[in-house]
C-alpha positions as CSV (number, residue, x, y, z in Angstrom):
1,M,-15.3,2.7,13.1
2,S,-12.2,0.5,14.0
3,F,-12.4,-2.8,15.8
4,V,-10.8,-1.2,18.9
5,D,-13.4,1.7,18.8
6,W,-16.2,-0.8,18.5
7,W,-14.8,-2.8,21.4
8,K,-14.4,0.2,23.7
9,R,-17.9,1.5,22.8
10,S,-19.5,-2.0,23.3
11,W,-17.6,-2.6,26.6
12,K,-19.2,0.5,28.1
13,E,-22.6,-0.9,27.3
14,V,-21.9,-4.2,29.1
15,P,-22.9,-4.4,32.9
16,K,-19.7,-4.1,35.0
17,Q,-20.0,-7.6,36.4
18,H,-19.8,-9.0,32.8
19,R,-17.1,-6.8,31.4
20,K,-14.2,-9.3,32.0
21,G,-16.2,-12.0,30.3
22,F,-17.0,-9.7,27.4
23,N,-13.3,-9.0,27.0
24,S,-12.6,-12.7,26.9
25,L,-15.4,-13.2,24.4
26,V,-14.1,-10.6,22.1
27,I,-10.5,-11.9,22.3
28,L,-11.7,-15.5,21.8
29,G,-13.7,-14.4,18.7
30,A,-10.8,-12.6,17.2
31,W,-8.5,-15.6,17.9
32,I,-10.9,-18.0,16.2
33,L,-11.3,-15.7,13.2
34,W,-7.5,-15.3,12.9
35,K,-7.0,-19.1,13.1
36,L,-9.8,-19.7,10.5
37,R,-8.3,-17.0,8.2
38,N,-4.8,-18.7,8.4
39,Y,-6.4,-22.1,7.8
40,C,-8.1,-20.8,4.7
41,M,-5.0,-19.0,3.4
42,F,-2.4,-21.6,4.0
43,D,-4.4,-24.8,3.5
44,E,-6.4,-23.4,0.6
45,S,-9.7,-24.2,2.1
46,A,-13.0,-22.3,1.9
47,P,-14.3,-20.5,5.0
48,N,-17.1,-22.3,6.7
49,V,-19.3,-20.7,9.3
50,Q,-20.3,-24.0,11.0
51,T,-16.6,-24.9,11.4
52,A,-15.9,-21.5,12.9
53,L,-18.8,-21.7,15.3
54,Q,-17.8,-25.2,16.4
55,A,-14.2,-24.1,16.9
56,F,-15.5,-21.2,19.0
57,K,-17.6,-23.4,21.2
58,D,-14.7,-26.0,21.6
59,E,-12.2,-23.3,22.4
60,A,-14.6,-21.5,24.8
61,N,-14.9,-24.7,26.8
62,L,-11.2,-25.1,26.9
63,W,-10.7,-21.5,28.1
64,I,-13.4,-22.0,30.8
65,V,-11.7,-25.3,32.0
66,G,-8.4,-23.4,32.0
67,G,-9.7,-20.8,34.3
68,A,-11.6,-18.2,32.2
69,K,-14.5,-18.2,34.7
70,A,-15.9,-15.0,33.3
71,L,-16.8,-16.8,30.1
72,G,-18.8,-19.3,32.1
73,V,-20.6,-16.4,33.8
74,L,-21.8,-15.3,30.3
75,G,-23.3,-18.8,29.9
76,L,-20.7,-20.2,27.5
77,G,-19.8,-23.2,29.6
78,R,-20.4,-26.6,28.1
79,V,-21.8,-25.3,24.9
80,T,-22.3,-28.0,22.2
């Protein structure tokens, strides 16, 4: 199953009032993984799950402050 197929299938399982937040969550997750991948490739560092999780939390807070209210509805606001 491709990433897009998974996304479409999972999206259908999410309650309608949370779908916009789910889409933002998936995009944010993909963005963080892409940035971590580039960091590891170009700075020759080892991947670190804790670093990725903290980057996700920090970026989620920035997105919410920037107007991604649907992420906040999912309970992602002010995660530490």
